C-alpha positions in Angstrom: 13.3 -82.7 90.8 10.7 -81.2 88.5 8.6 -80.7 92.0 11.4 -78.8 94.0 11.2 -76.3 91.2 7.7 -75.0 92.4 6.7 -73.2 95.6 5.5 -75.5 98.3 1.7 -74.1 97.5 2.0 -74.7 93.6 3.7 -78.3 94.1 0.4 -79.2 96.3 -1.7 -77.8 94.1 0.0 -80.0 91.1 -0.4 -83.0 93.6 -4.1 -82.5 93.9 -4.7 -82.2 89.6 -2.5 -85.5 89.3 -4.5 -87.6 92.2 -7.7 -86.7 90.4 -6.0 -87.6 87.1 -5.0 -90.7 88.6 -8.8 -91.3 89.6 -10.1 -90.5 86.1 -11.9 -87.1 87.7 -11.8 -85.1 84.6 -11.4 -82.3 87.2 -7.9 -82.5 87.3 -6.9 -82.0 83.6 -9.5 -78.7 84.0 -6.9 -77.5 86.9 -3.9 -78.5 85.8 -5.1 -76.5 82.3 -5.9 -73.5 84.9 -2.7 -74.0 86.3 -0.5 -73.6 83.0 -2.5 -71.0 81.8 -1.9 -69.0 85.1 1.9 -69.6 85.4 4.5 -67.4 83.6 6.6 -70.7 83.1 4.3 -72.9 81.6 7.4 -76.0 81.0 7.4 -76.3 85.0 4.3 -77.1 85.5 3.6 -79.8 83.0 7.0 -81.5 84.3 6.1 -81.2 87.6 2.7 -83.0 86.3 4.7 -85.3 84.7 6.5 -86.6 87.7 3.9 -86.5 89.7 1.6 -88.8 87.2 4.8 -90.8 86.8 4.7 -91.8 91.0 1.2 -92.4 90.5 1.7 -95.1 87.7 -0.1 -93.0 84.9 2.9 -93.7 82.6 0.8 -92.5 78.9 -0.1 -89.3 80.8 3.0 -88.7 82.4 4.9 -89.6 79.4 2.8 -87.1 77.5 3.4 -84.1 80.2 7.1 -84.9 79.9 7.2 -84.7 76.2 5.3 -81.4 76.2 7.6 -79.7 79.1 10.6 -80.7 76.4 8.4 -78.8 73.7 8.7 -75.7 75.9 12.1 -75.6 77.4 14.6 -77.8 75.1 17.1 -77.2 77.9 15.5 -79.0 80.4 17.0 -82.5 81.3 14.5 -83.8 83.6 12.0 -83.8 81.2 14.3 -86.0 78.4 14.8 -88.2 81.6 11.2 -88.0 82.6 10.6 -89.3 78.8 13.2 -92.2 79.2 12.0 -93.3 82.1 8.5 -93.5 81.0 9.0 -95.0 77.5 11.0 -97.9 79.3 8.0 -98.8 81.7 6.2 -98.9 78.9 8.3 -101.5 76.8 9.4 -98.4 74.4 13.0 -99.7 74.6 14.0 -97.3 71.3 12.2 -94.1 72.2 13.5 -94.2 76.1 16.9 -95.0 74.6 16.6 -91.6 72.0 15.6 -89.8 75.0 18.4 -90.8 77.3 21.5 -90.0 74.6 19.8 -86.5 74.1 19.0 -86.3 77.7 23.1 -86.4 78.0 24.1 -84.4 75.1 21.7 -81.4 76.5 23.1 -81.8 79.9 26.4 -81.5 78.5 25.7 -78.8 76.7 24.2 -77.0 79.3 27.1 -75.9 81.0 28.0 -74.3 77.8 24.7 -72.0 77.6 24.8 -71.2 81.2 28.4 -69.5 80.7 27.6 -67.9 77.4 25.5 -64.9 79.1 28.2 -64.1 81.4 30.6 -63.5 78.7 28.2 -62.0 76.9 27.6 -59.3 79.4 31.7 -58.7 80.1 31.7 -58.5 76.2 33.7 -61.1 75.6 32.2 -61.9 72.4 34.6 -64.4 71.0 34.5 -66.4 74.3 30.5 -66.4 74.1 30.7 -67.6 70.5 33.3 -70.7 71.5 30.9 -71.9 74.7 27.8 -71.1 72.4 29.3 -73.3 69.7 30.3 -75.8 72.1 27.0 -76.0 73.4 25.3 -76.5 69.9 27.6 -79.2 68.7 26.1 -81.3 71.6 22.4 -79.9 71.4 21.9 -78.6 67.8 18.0 -78.1 67.9 18.5 -75.2 70.7 17.0 -72.6 69.2 17.5 -70.3 72.1 21.8 -70.9 71.9 21.4 -70.6 67.7 19.9 -67.0 68.5 22.0 -66.1 71.3 25.2 -66.9 68.9 23.6 -64.8 66.5 23.7 -62.0 68.6 27.0 -63.0 70.1 28.4 -62.4 66.7 26.7 -59.5 65.6 28.3 -57.7 68.6 31.3 -58.7 67.9 30.9 -57.5 64.0 30.5 -60.8 62.3 28.1 -59.9 60.3 27.8 -62.7 57.8 28.0 -65.6 60.4 25.2 -64.2 62.5 23.2 -64.6 59.4 24.1 -68.0 59.1 23.0 -68.7 62.5 19.7 -67.0 62.3 18.9 -68.6 59.2 19.9 -71.8 61.1 17.0 -71.2 63.3 15.0 -70.8 60.3 15.9 -74.1 58.5 16.0 -76.4 61.6 12.5 -74.9 63.4 10.4 -73.1 60.6 7.3 -73.2 63.1 9.0 -72.0 66.4 8.2 -69.1 67.7 12.2 -68.8 67.9 11.9 -68.4 64.2 10.1 -64.9 64.0 12.7 -63.6 66.9 15.0 -64.8 63.7 13.5 -62.6 61.1 13.9 -59.7 63.3 17.7 -60.3 64.0 18.2 -60.4 60.5 16.7 -57.2 59.8 18.9 -55.8 62.9 21.8 -57.4 61.7 21.7 -56.3 57.9 21.1 -52.4 59.1 24.1 -52.8 61.2 25.8 -53.6 58.5 24.5 -50.5 56.3 22.3 -53.0 54.1 19.1 -50.4 54.8 17.1 -51.6 51.6 17.4 -55.7 52.5 16.7 -54.8 56.5 13.2 -53.2 55.3 12.0 -56.3 53.3 13.2 -58.2 56.4 11.2 -55.5 58.5 7.7 -56.3 56.2 8.3 -59.8 56.5 8.9 -60.2 60.4 5.5 -58.1 60.3 3.6 -60.5 58.4 5.2 -63.4 60.6 4.3 -62.0 63.9 0.8 -60.6 62.5 0.1 -64.6 61.4 1.3 -66.1 64.5 -0.1 -63.7 67.3 -2.3 -61.2 66.0 -2.4 -57.8 64.4 -1.6 -55.9 67.4 1.3 -58.3 68.5 3.1 -56.2 65.7 5.5 -53.3 66.7 4.1 -51.5 63.1 0.4 -52.3 64.4 -0.9 -48.6 64.1 2.7 -47.4 63.6 5.0 -46.3 60.8 8.9 -46.8 61.2 11.3 -43.8 60.5 14.8 -43.4 60.6 16.5 -40.4 62.9 19.3 -39.0 63.8 20.7 -39.2 67.2 21.1 -35.9 68.2 22.2 -34.6 72.0 19.1 -32.8 73.8 22.2 -29.6 74.5 22.3 -29.2 70.7 18.4 -28.0 70.8 17.9 -26.9 74.3 16.4 -23.7 74.6 17.0 -23.3 78.3 19.3 -25.8 80.8 20.0 -26.2 83.9 22.7 -28.3 85.3 21.7 -30.0 88.7 24.5 -32.2 89.4 28.0 -32.8 87.2 29.4 -36.3 87.2 31.4 -37.1 89.6 34.0 -40.6 90.1 31.6 -42.5 92.8 33.3 -45.4 95.1 30.5 -48.5 94.3 30.6 -50.5 97.1 30.9 -54.2 97.0 27.8 -55.9 97.9 28.0 -57.4 101.0 27.0 -61.4 100.8 26.3 -63.8 103.8 27.9 -66.1 103.5 31.0 -64.1 102.1 31.5 -66.2 98.9 33.5 -63.0 96.8 34.2 -59.6 96.2 32.7 -57.6 93.9 34.5 -54.5 94.6 34.2 -51.2 95.6 34.6 -49.6 92.0 35.7 -46.3 91.2 32.7 -45.2 88.6 31.6 -41.9 87.1 28.1 -40.9 88.8 25.1 -40.1 85.8 25.2 -36.6 85.4 21.6 -34.8 86.1 20.3 -31.6 84.2 17.1 -30.2 83.1 16.5 -28.8 79.7 13.7 -26.9 78.0 13.3 -27.7 74.2 10.5 -26.4 71.6 8.2 -27.8 69.0 9.0 -31.6 69.9 7.3 -34.9 69.9 6.7 -37.1 73.1 6.5 -40.6 71.1 4.3 -43.8 72.9 5.1 -44.3 76.9 8.7 -45.0 77.2 9.7 -40.7 76.7 11.0 -40.9 73.6 11.4 -37.2 72.3 11.7 -36.6 68.9 11.9 -33.3 66.4 11.6 -33.2 63.0 14.4 -36.3 61.8 16.1 -36.0 65.1 15.6 -38.5 67.9 16.5 -36.4 71.3 18.8 -38.5 73.3 18.0 -36.6 77.4 19.8 -39.5 79.2 22.6 -41.1 78.3 20.8 -44.6 79.4 18.5 -44.0 77.2 20.8 -43.9 73.9 19.4 -46.6 71.2 22.8 -47.6 70.7 22.0 -49.6 73.7 19.6 -52.2 74.7 16.0 -51.3 75.3 14.0 -54.1 75.9 11.5 -51.4 77.8 11.2 -49.0 75.0 8.7 -50.4 72.4 9.6 -47.4 70.2 13.5 -48.1 69.7 13.5 -51.3 67.2 17.3 -51.6 67.7 17.9 -51.0 64.5 20.9 -48.9 64.0 22.5 -47.7 60.8 26.2 -46.8 61.0 25.3 -43.4 59.7 24.3 -42.7 63.3 20.5 -43.0 62.3 18.1 -45.6 64.1 14.8 -47.2 63.5 12.2 -45.9 65.4 8.2 -47.4 65.6 5.9 -44.0 66.2 1.9 -43.8 65.4 1.3 -42.8 62.6 0.0 -39.2 63.6 -0.1 -36.8 66.1 -2.9 -37.9 68.6 -2.6 -34.5 70.7 -1.1 -30.8 70.6 -0.2 -29.1 73.9 1.6 -25.5 74.5 3.6 -26.9 77.5 4.8 -29.7 80.0 7.0 -31.7 81.8 8.0 -34.8 80.6 7.9 -37.1 83.8 6.9 -40.7 82.7 8.8 -42.8 80.6 10.8 -46.5 80.3 9.5 -49.4 82.7 7.9 -46.3 84.6 5.0 -48.8 86.0 7.7 -50.9 87.8 7.9 -49.2 91.6 12.1 -49.4 91.4 12.3 -47.7 88.0 9.0 -44.6 89.1 10.4 -44.3 92.2 14.0 -43.6 91.2 14.6 -42.5 88.4 11.2 -40.9 87.3 9.8 -39.3 90.4 12.8 -37.2 90.7 11.9 -35.5 87.3 9.5 -33.6 89.4 12.2 -32.1 91.8 14.8 -31.4 89.0 12.3 -29.5 87.0 11.6 -27.3 89.7 14.7 -26.0 88.9 14.2 -24.7 85.9 12.6 -21.1 86.1 9.2 -20.9 84.1 8.5 -24.3 85.1 6.1 -23.7 88.2 2.4 -25.2 87.4 3.1 -26.9 83.8 1.0 -30.4 83.3 2.8 -33.5 83.9 3.3 -36.1 80.8 3.1 -39.3 82.9 2.8 -43.1 81.7 -1.2 -44.0 81.6 -0.8 -47.7 83.3 0.7 -46.4 86.4 0.3 -48.5 89.7 -2.0 -46.6 92.4 1.3 -46.3 94.8 3.2 -44.4 91.7 0.2 -42.1 91.2 0.1 -41.4 94.9 3.6 -40.9 95.1 3.2 -38.2 92.4 0.2 -36.4 94.2 2.5 -36.4 97.1 5.5 -34.4 95.7 3.1 -32.0 92.7 0.2 -32.0 94.3 -2.3 -30.4 92.3 -1.0 -30.7 89.1 -2.9 -31.7 85.9 -1.7 -34.9 84.4 -1.7 -36.1 80.8 -1.5 -39.9 80.2 0.5 -41.5 77.8 0.2 -44.5 76.0 1.6 -46.7 73.2 -0.9 -45.0 70.7 0.2 -41.3 71.8 2.0 -39.1 69.8 1.9 -35.7 71.4 3.0 -32.4 69.9 4.6 -30.3 72.6 5.2 -26.1 71.9 7.1 -26.1 75.2 8.6 -29.2 76.9 10.5 -29.6 80.4 12.9 -32.9 79.8 15.2 -34.3 82.9 17.6 -36.4 83.0 16.8 -40.3 84.8 17.5 -40.3 88.7 20.4 -42.7 87.5 22.3 -45.2 85.2 20.2 -48.4 84.7 20.1 -49.5 80.9 18.6 -53.1 80.3 22.1 -53.7 78.3 23.6 -56.6 79.4 26.8 -55.3 77.9 26.9 -52.2 80.6 28.6 -53.6 83.6 27.0 -54.0 86.5 29.3 -52.1 88.8 28.4 -48.6 86.0 24.6 -49.6 87.4 23.5 -46.8 89.7 21.2 -44.0 91.2 22.9 -40.9 91.3 23.6 -40.2 94.6 22.1 -36.6 94.8 19.2 -38.1 93.5 18.8 -40.6 96.8 19.6 -37.2 98.7 17.2 -35.0 97.0 14.2 -38.0 97.2 14.8 -38.7 100.3 14.4 -35.4 101.7 11.2 -34.6 99.6 9.4 -37.7 100.6 10.7 -37.7 104.1 9.6 -34.5 104.6 6.3 -35.0 102.7 5.0 -37.8 105.0 4.5 -37.9 108.7 6.6 -40.8 109.9 6.9 -40.3 113.3 3.1 -41.4 114.8 2.7 -44.3 112.4 2.3 -47.5 114.4 4.5 -50.0 112.4 6.2 -53.1 113.4 10.1 -52.8 113.4 10.9 -55.7 112.3 9.6 -56.9 109.1 9.4 -59.2 106.4 7.9 -58.7 103.2 6.5 -61.3 100.6 6.8 -61.2 97.1 5.0 -62.4 94.3 7.0 -63.0 91.2 7.4 -65.3 88.1 11.0 -65.1 87.9 14.2 -65.3 90.6 11.8 -66.6 93.2 12.9 -67.5 97.1 11.1 -71.0 96.9 11.1 -71.6 100.3 10.0 -68.3 101.4 6.8 -69.2 103.2 9.1 -71.5 105.4 11.2 -68.6 105.9 8.5 -66.6 106.9 7.3 -68.8 109.5 10.3 -69.2 111.3 10.7 -65.0 111.0 7.3 -64.7 112.5 7.8 -66.7 115.6 11.1 -64.3 116.0 8.3 -61.8 116.3 8.7 -60.1 112.5 5.6 -59.1 111.1 4.7 -60.6 107.6 4.0 -57.7 105.0 2.7 -57.9 101.3 3.7 -54.6 100.1 1.3 -54.8 97.3 -1.6 -54.2 99.8 0.5 -50.7 100.9 -0.1 -47.3 99.5 3.4 -45.2 98.9 2.5 -43.3 101.8 2.4 -46.4 103.9 5.7 -47.9 102.3 7.5 -44.8 103.2 6.2 -44.9 107.0 7.3 -48.8 107.3 10.4 -48.4 105.9 11.1 -45.1 107.9 10.3 -46.8 111.2 11.8 -50.5 110.5 14.8 -51.7 112.8 15.1 -54.7 110.4 13.4 -55.8 107.1 14.1 -59.0 105.0 12.6 -59.4 102.0 13.3 -60.9 98.2 15.7 -59.0 96.2 13.6 -56.9 93.7 11.5 -53.4 93.6 10.4 -53.3 97.1 14.4 -52.9 98.1 13.4 -49.2 96.5 12.4 -48.5 99.6 15.8 -48.8 101.7 16.3 -44.4 100.8 13.5 -44.3 103.4 14.7 -46.4 106.4 16.8 -44.9 109.3 20.6 -44.7 109.3 21.6 -47.9 111.1 18.9 -50.0 110.3 19.3 -53.0 108.4 18.1 -55.1 105.4 18.5 -58.2 104.4 18.2 -59.4 100.9 17.5 -63.0 99.6 19.2 -63.2 96.6 20.2 -66.2 94.4 22.8 -65.4 92.2 21.3 -63.2 89.9 22.6 -60.1 88.5 25.6 -58.5 91.4 23.5 -56.4 92.9 25.5 -53.2 93.0 23.0 -50.2 92.7 20.9 -51.5 95.9 24.1 -51.9 97.9 24.9 -48.3 96.6 21.6 -46.7 97.8 21.6 -48.7 101.1 25.2 -46.6 101.4 23.8 -43.5 100.7 20.4 -44.0 103.3 22.9 -45.2 105.8 21.4 -48.7 106.1 23.1 -51.8 106.7 22.5 -53.9 103.7 23.6 -57.7 103.0 22.3 -60.3 100.6 21.6 -63.6 102.0 23.0 -66.3 98.9 20.5 -68.9 98.2 21.3 -72.3 95.8 20.1 -71.4 92.3 17.4 -74.0 90.9 19.2 -75.4 87.7 16.7 -75.5 85.0 14.0 -73.2 86.3 15.0 -70.5 83.7 17.3 -70.3 80.7 19.1 -67.9 81.6 21.2 -67.9 85.4 20.0 -64.4 86.3 16.7 -65.1 86.7 16.7 -68.6 87.8 14.7 -69.5 91.3 16.5 -70.4 94.6 16.7 -71.7 98.1 17.9 -69.5 100.7 19.7 -72.0 103.7 17.4 -71.1 106.4 20.1 -71.6 109.0 21.9 -69.0 107.2 19.6 -66.2 107.5 18.5 -66.6 110.6 22.0 -66.6 112.3 22.7 -63.5 110.4 19.4 -61.9 111.6 19.7 -62.9 114.7 23.7 -61.0 114.2 25.3 -64.5 115.3 27.3 -64.8 111.6 30.2 -62.5 110.9 29.8 -60.4 107.9 
């Protein structure tokens, strides 16, 4: 079971390391350390090593691995069961009994913990609280459970109880990384209660703990100052403003699942309004597109409100005061002054999906504002090569001014556009509400396909894209790839392609198979009537991808796989296995939709 949570290639490496350890070859432990360092889920590697060593009879070492895996993931029932087996075989019967008892409790608790995130996302906070309390009654030392309980209590307005849950983390696990997170959440809760002075004290304590545990650069206050700013809609400060597309009711299609197992819609939701504004004498803070003016935080897009959870905006603290002010972390001094610019970069721009559909269209929107011609572009410094190429394609010859986390750029005249869609990080926003505006897709598709010659490109018509990811991975992707390759598909690693090559590949493809992720962005460049099959492990309901497929006229289906229990604490990020026959039947058209 523990080995099954890894891809076949990774399983083979763990088995090889276990063979060396079993034969007392020091290279085995060296290889294990390298695997742990390179893999994002270290607990899975250690658990797999425990299973492999247990199978080879190296019980003391196997027991140590199972214990290490448990310390990293206290919801891993397999790690406890492994401890119990090894301890029993070593004659440590009391230790084995204790591990078995704990495994029983954690196994029962995990069902409750798994329910809680969905309830939280649905804003059913009282139900989420009940599920978490039920789980914590069975697994009292689950750090993530206590932290999730505090979040649900805070959202329900039960602030004192939220503080009690966080203090429980500090009491039970003072040396755990979760205890540091608990101090941050204590401060956030105090701020939400209007107790600003106490919140500021918690901020100082949080800063000290992060520095002690992870070093100075880990703290959001490293090189920054905390300031309370008023949320202000950008319309209140705009000198010029052009409405590009008003909000209108849009039918969000129900994703088509293979095999069919539920109906998620269709639903009618308002599309994001699109506009471009010009504001004067402002500052652009960091590389997340945060715009300030004096004591005001200018909110220029609904999905960038600090009242939403913003995991990809380090400048936002999430510490919001009832007065409407929010705590922002900004560099202590202005780092550059420029006369005029267009803000193109922003939150999560390093991700291909967010860049292509939320930020790149800003170039097209800005062109609608008189006087924006030829202005330099403020763009994230850490932008992948494909994203830089896409920018050069739509804005050739423009000066690019890089933004970093340490930037604080004063701009005399700034052109600011809406994001191309509504894709916030906040799990409380319904998935059906998340979408890229149809007008964004229309303009982007026309501009890119008009700039890239796709007619003479020698690209395959049947394509499978491979995906490298630390989470939500399809563990049998290699086997699926081999089967599709035997049926005439060409395997392509999108990371190796330039932006132009990706556009040419998708613009000429008839059928594309890929794991659900950022590469599905390219569905907007596919020809009408083409087919795309997304390998999907029951993670986030993929409404926004379904909407992109509809906007492009592409037949988009999601081939459902079975999640691997315990591969991630949050079910939305778990690895999965797709039944190969199900996919092949869908691709060959033998399965009814």
